C-alpha positions in Angstrom: 137.3 431.2 0.9 137.4 428.5 -2.0 134.1 426.8 -0.6 132.5 430.3 -1.4 133.4 431.3 -4.8 132.3 427.9 -5.5 128.8 428.7 -4.0 129.2 431.9 -6.2 128.7 430.1 -9.0 127.0 427.0 -8.6 123.9 429.0 -7.0 122.8 431.5 -9.9 123.1 428.4 -12.4 120.8 425.9 -9.2 118.6 429.3 -10.1 118.4 429.0 -13.7 117.3 425.4 -13.1 114.4 425.3 -10.9 113.3 428.2 -12.1 113.1 428.4 -15.6 110.4 429.9 -16.6 110.9 432.9 -14.5 113.4 433.4 -16.9 111.8 432.0 -20.3 109.1 435.1 -19.8 110.8 437.6 -21.3 111.3 436.2 -24.3 109.1 436.7 -27.6 107.0 434.0 -28.2 107.9 431.6 -31.1 106.1 432.0 -34.8 103.8 429.2 -35.8 105.1 426.8 -38.5 102.1 424.8 -39.0 100.1 425.8 -42.4 96.7 425.4 -43.3 95.4 422.0 -45.2 91.9 423.4 -46.1 90.4 426.9 -46.2 86.8 425.9 -44.3 83.8 427.3 -47.6 81.3 427.5 -44.9 80.5 426.8 -40.7 77.1 424.9 -40.7 74.6 425.7 -37.9 72.5 422.0 -37.8 70.6 423.1 -34.3 67.6 421.9 -34.8 67.2 420.7 -38.0 67.0 417.9 -40.4 70.5 416.8 -41.7 70.1 414.6 -44.8 73.0 413.8 -46.7 73.4 412.8 -50.1 76.1 411.4 -52.7 75.8 411.5 -55.3 71.8 410.4 -54.7 72.2 407.9 -52.3 71.3 408.6 -48.9 74.9 408.5 -46.4 73.8 408.0 -43.0 75.7 410.5 -40.8 77.5 409.9 -37.2 76.3 412.0 -34.5 77.9 415.2 -35.3 78.8 418.4 -33.2 78.7 420.6 -36.4 79.8 420.0 -40.7 82.2 422.3 -41.9 83.1 422.6 -45.9 86.6 422.8 -46.2 88.4 423.3 -49.7 91.7 421.6 -49.6 94.9 424.7 -49.8 96.5 423.5 -53.0 98.6 420.1 -53.1 96.9 419.1 -49.4 93.8 417.4 -51.4 94.6 413.8 -49.5 95.8 414.7 -46.6 91.8 415.6 -46.4 90.9 412.9 -47.5 92.4 411.2 -44.3 91.8 412.6 -41.6 88.4 410.9 -40.4 89.2 409.4 -36.4 92.2 412.3 -36.1 92.9 416.0 -34.6 92.2 419.0 -36.2 92.5 422.0 -35.2 89.8 424.8 -36.5 90.7 429.4 -36.2 90.9 432.5 -38.0 93.5 432.8 -40.2 95.8 435.5 -39.1 96.0 437.2 -42.1 92.7 437.2 -43.2 90.3 437.4 -39.8 87.4 436.9 -42.1 88.8 433.2 -42.9 89.2 430.5 -40.9 91.8 427.5 -41.7 92.4 423.6 -40.6 95.1 422.3 -39.0 96.3 418.7 -38.6 99.1 417.7 -35.7 98.8 421.2 -33.8 100.1 421.2 -30.3 96.8 421.9 -28.5 98.1 424.3 -24.9 96.2 426.0 -22.1 97.5 429.1 -23.4 101.0 429.0 -22.8 103.8 430.7 -25.0 104.8 427.3 -26.8 100.7 426.5 -27.4 98.9 427.4 -30.8 95.5 426.7 -30.5 93.6 426.5 -27.1 91.2 423.6 -25.9 88.1 424.7 -27.0 89.7 424.5 -31.4 90.7 421.3 -31.2 87.5 418.8 -32.7 88.4 414.9 -33.7 87.2 414.7 -37.5 84.3 411.4 -37.5 83.5 411.3 -41.5 85.0 412.9 -44.1 83.0 412.7 -47.5 85.3 414.4 -51.0 82.8 416.1 -53.2 83.7 414.7 -57.0 82.0 415.7 -61.1 80.9 411.8 -60.6 79.3 411.6 -57.4 78.4 415.3 -55.7 78.0 415.9 -52.3 74.7 417.4 -51.0 73.4 418.6 -47.7 70.3 419.2 -47.1 69.4 421.4 -43.7 65.5 421.2 -43.8 64.7 423.6 -46.9 68.2 425.1 -47.6 70.1 422.3 -50.1 74.3 423.1 -49.7 76.0 421.6 -52.8 79.7 421.1 -52.8 82.4 421.8 -55.9 84.2 419.4 -56.7 87.2 418.9 -54.4 85.6 420.3 -51.7 84.9 417.9 -48.5 82.7 418.0 -46.1 84.1 417.6 -42.3 82.3 416.2 -39.8 83.1 417.3 -36.5 
């Protein structure tokens, strides 16, 4: 009789350990604690265009890229933006303002589970970072179109 009671007490504990996701499925997903490091000012589609980048009056050689984006750092994050070369970032729409794209660093990536913040399709490796200043402004020329970055803005080459 004592063995039967132990089996009744231990069996539910074993089931929870074997199938933890079944018990967690009903819980609400945790809120994101990540905060953006920059706001995307402009996403540049460079398909079939001649892209030339000038810093000051000097032509800058670009590494092969998927997409260059112009970003404005969030207050207090300008040093973080400067150190993004060879690091991964996630870019996705703002929850508060769906017309705005935001850049995040150190974000958990998953395949859509409750604990993942973004899908892997939204994660990019930053190949180059160029910061515009009043002494050394950045100008991006796409065929006939010219994009001038404001001082403090950055160009992330993804």
